[in-house]
C-alpha positions as MATLAB code, in Angstrom:
seq = 'XXXXXXXXXXXXXXXXXXXXXXXXXXXXXXXXXXXXXXXXXXXXXXXXXXXXXXXXXXXXXXXXXXXXXXXXXXXXXXXXXXXXXXXXXXXXXXXXXXXXXXXXXXXXXXXXXXXXXXXXXX';
ca = [
     142.521  263.436  260.883;
     140.201  265.864  259.308;
     139.137  263.114  256.612;
     138.513  260.555  259.789;
     136.082  263.369  261.525;
     134.407  263.974  258.062;
     134.022  260.322  257.405;
     132.579  259.948  261.123;
     130.269  262.809  260.609;
     129.012  261.446  257.389;
     128.161  258.076  259.024;
     126.594  259.703  262.065;
     124.150  261.797  259.564;
     123.458  258.536  257.410;
     122.725  256.401  260.517;
     120.714  258.863  261.994;
     118.295  259.683  259.227;
     118.196  255.701  258.325;
     116.542  255.309  261.602;
     113.457  257.288  260.760;
     113.343  256.298  256.860;
     110.998  253.655  257.106;
     108.263  255.879  258.881;
     106.333  258.890  257.814;
     105.483  260.095  261.255;
     108.253  258.905  263.617;
     106.531  260.197  266.677;
     103.499  258.911  266.025;
     101.614  262.836  266.548;
      99.652  262.517  263.006;
      98.830  258.582  263.436;
      95.405  258.913  265.129;
      93.312  256.159  263.761;
      89.780  256.467  263.848;
      87.428  253.552  262.841;
      83.909  254.738  261.203;
      80.968  252.962  260.114;
      80.401  255.186  257.135;
      82.313  255.162  253.657;
      84.297  258.307  252.460;
      81.709  258.926  249.855;
      78.691  259.023  252.290;
      80.707  261.618  254.848;
      81.246  263.991  250.981;
      77.949  263.644  250.017;
      76.762  264.524  253.457;
      79.322  267.724  253.361;
      78.007  269.110  249.849;
      74.457  268.918  251.007;
      75.444  270.808  254.272;
      77.029  273.156  251.824;
      74.241  273.560  249.715;
      71.715  273.791  252.165;
      73.958  276.699  253.599;
      74.475  275.064  257.036;
      78.177  275.054  256.619;
      80.975  276.845  254.327;
      83.969  275.196  252.490;
      87.047  275.734  254.348;
      88.789  275.541  250.789;
      89.143  279.178  250.034;
      89.289  278.059  246.215;
      86.485  279.521  244.386;
      86.037  276.440  242.440;
      85.284  274.419  246.187;
      82.103  276.512  246.548;
      78.906  275.350  245.430;
      77.804  277.190  242.106;
      74.613  278.616  241.665;
      72.433  277.329  238.395;
      73.170  280.156  235.643;
      70.323  281.773  233.613;
      70.530  283.400  230.820;
      68.288  284.789  228.186;
      70.399  283.447  225.235;
      70.744  280.346  223.182;
      74.349  278.990  222.846;
      74.692  279.719  219.243;
      73.937  283.737  219.611;
      76.825  283.941  222.641;
      78.803  282.189  219.931;
      77.853  284.351  217.021;
      78.706  287.297  219.667;
      82.138  285.837  220.698;
      83.336  285.269  217.340;
      82.105  288.689  216.134;
      84.242  290.388  218.599;
      87.174  288.278  218.937;
      89.267  290.189  216.225;
      88.939  293.261  218.173;
      89.558  291.856  221.652;
      92.689  290.529  219.988;
      93.779  293.811  218.610;
      93.059  295.631  221.745;
      94.933  292.837  223.922;
      97.804  292.906  221.102;
     101.351  293.812  221.857;
     100.362  297.652  220.841;
      97.477  297.286  223.652;
      95.521  298.293  220.531;
      96.878  301.516  219.613;
      97.138  300.540  215.688;
      93.561  299.389  215.613;
      92.006  302.348  217.153;
      94.284  304.523  215.176;
      92.624  302.605  211.994;
      89.094  302.235  213.684;
      86.722  303.981  211.376;
      84.494  305.428  214.146;
      85.018  308.777  214.936;
      85.899  309.615  218.376;
      84.269  313.020  219.875;
      87.070  315.734  219.734;
      87.759  317.224  222.977;
      87.896  320.784  223.969;
      90.549  322.416  226.151;
      89.626  326.023  227.085;
      92.163  328.470  228.571;
      91.450  330.067  231.521;
      92.469  333.527  232.309;
      94.290  333.201  235.790;
      94.456  337.041  236.482;
];
């Protein structure tokens, strides 16, 4: 008896799921159709222009969705590359497994000595 009930329940589940399997939106609540004369590219170009002039804000909170301002730098690409190459060993040491403690212990630059004065609490 239990096997028959389980078989009937399984068939009912499959049958109810199969009725809606062909439609992505069976209730039709998201099936609003709008006929437009403009292309998708035209609408996107209009939106980008509106964001660029400040008339609209992008709805996507991700930073890459915002129109980025033009960056201005006084350094050339070669100068920036040279700075990176000069500092990458130090950065790798400071962000390593020991958080840079070995690098700082071997550092040749002198650290200023800290003075701690005792206060007489009488």
